[in-house]
N, C-alpha and C positions, 0 to 999 in steps of 0.2 A: 386759693384766692376765698377770700371771705363773703358769703353773699350778705342781702339785706335783709332781717329778719321782719318776716309777715306784719309782725307785731308792730312794727312803726310804720307798717302803712294799712293803707285805706283801697279795698277792693272799691272800683269807681262803675267797674262794667268789664266788657266782653268784646272782642273783636268778632264782629258778625260774619264779614264777607269781602272779597275785595269790590274796589267801585270804580268801574276802566281800567285802562291796561298798562297805567304807570305807577300802582303798586300803593296808591289811594287806600283806606279801608272803612268801613262802617263801624264805627266806635258806640256800642250800645251801651247809654249809662243808667247807671240806679238812681241818679240823683242829679241834680245840676252841677256837675263840674266844671263848666265850661271856663268859667273865668279864671279857676284853679290854673286849668291844662292851658290859657293864654298868659298867664304868669310864668308858671314854673314848668318848661316845654320837656322836660323828664317825666316819660312814663315808664312804669316798670312791667314786663307781661312775664307770666308764670308758664315757665319754660322746664318742663320734667322735674317740678316741685320747687325749683329755684327762682326768685324773683331777678330777672334780667332786665339792666336798664336800655331804654331806645330813647331817641330825641326826635322830636319834632323837628320838622325841615322849617326854614323860614316861610311864615304865611301855610305852614302844616297844619292849619285846623280851621274847619269850616262848619256852620250850624248846617244841621240837615233838619231835624226838628225837636221837638221841646224832648226827646228820649235818644237822639241820638245826633252823633260830628261824624265829618269825615277827616279822616286824621291822614297826615301823611308824615312816615318815619326816615330819617336817616338810613341809607344802604338797601333802603326797598325800594326798587324803584321798576316792578314789575307786577303783572298782575299773578304771574306762576310765582313767584316768591313770597307776595301777601297773601296768597290762599294756603302759604304752609302756616302761615301765623293765625289763620281763623280759628277762633275758638277761645283762643287764649283768654284767662282774665287778664285785667289791666288795672293795675294800682296806681296811688300816688303816695309820696311820704306822707305823713301824717303832719307834719310840719307844714309842706306844700300846700294843704287845704283853706281855700278860702271862703269862709262863711260871713253872712250877716251879723252884725253884732247881736244881736238878739237871735239867732237862729237856733234853735237846738234840733239837732240831725242824730242818726243813728251811729254815725261816729262817734258823739258825743260821751255815748254809754261806755265806750273802750276806756278802763281804768275805775270803772265803780265797782264797789262791793257786790256782787250777788247776794241778798240772803234769802232763803227759804222761810215759808212759814213755820215748817216744823221741825226743819233740819238746822236751822240757824244759820250761821254765815259757810257761803259755800265758797266764795273765792272770788278773784278780781275778773270780769271781764275782759277777756284777752280779744275779744274777734266778734263782729257782727256782722251776719252775711243775711241776704234778701234773694230767697229763692222763690223769685216769682210772687213775691208779697207775703210769705212766710218766712219769719225773722226766726234765727236762731241764736242763741249767744252760748259763746264758748267761755269754758272756764276750766280750771282743773279745779278738783276736788279729791282730797283723798289718794295724790299722787297720777289722777286717770285724767284725761281730756274728756270732760263733758258736753254735749251739746244740748243746752236746753231751749225749746222752743219759746218764744214771746209773743204772746197774744193779749193786749188789755185787758181780758177778762180775766189772766191770772195775777196782774199787777194789782198789790195792797197798799206799798208806801213807796214812793218817788221822793229823795231829798237830793235836792242836785248841789246844798251848800255842805253835806256831809257825803257826796260823791257814793250812795246807797240808793238800792234797790231792791226792793222786797215783792216777792212772787210768792204766788202758792202753785209751786210748780208740780207738775200733773203726776199722778201716782204713778208711781214704779220706774220713775227715773233716777230713781238712787240705787237698784236692787241688785243689780248683779254687779256692783261697786265693791 
């Protein structure tokens, strides 16, 4: 069985907790992906390191707050079953993401070439994760996966047309490679 590569998906949040007794769950969102969820009712949950598809039931999404929605997934019909999935990261296919035409989001950085002001070209940004406001860019450099913290203070140049982002990466980040 072939799994969906994470590079083809964007993490949208995680399942926080069950809601009620019929299997509904709170999906804590990292950004506003509600329109994407309504248009494309397939989400992927990370289970044992693999992305597993789940389908929203008809009318399976309700707004709860600006940062969370209630979701109801096929085959999950009790609080007990829903509880087993709590804590799972949720993803959407990159091709299923809907953005406003001129809206730039973290997802758009995937595929950009990362350049360090001292080392030069590092590699292509493969993933962008937001851990409570701390952004990490995932790139491969000299055959190893490197997590590079992103902060506006590190930004030297951003070229959307060339798909390049130049940072002054923190000291020591490439020392052990």
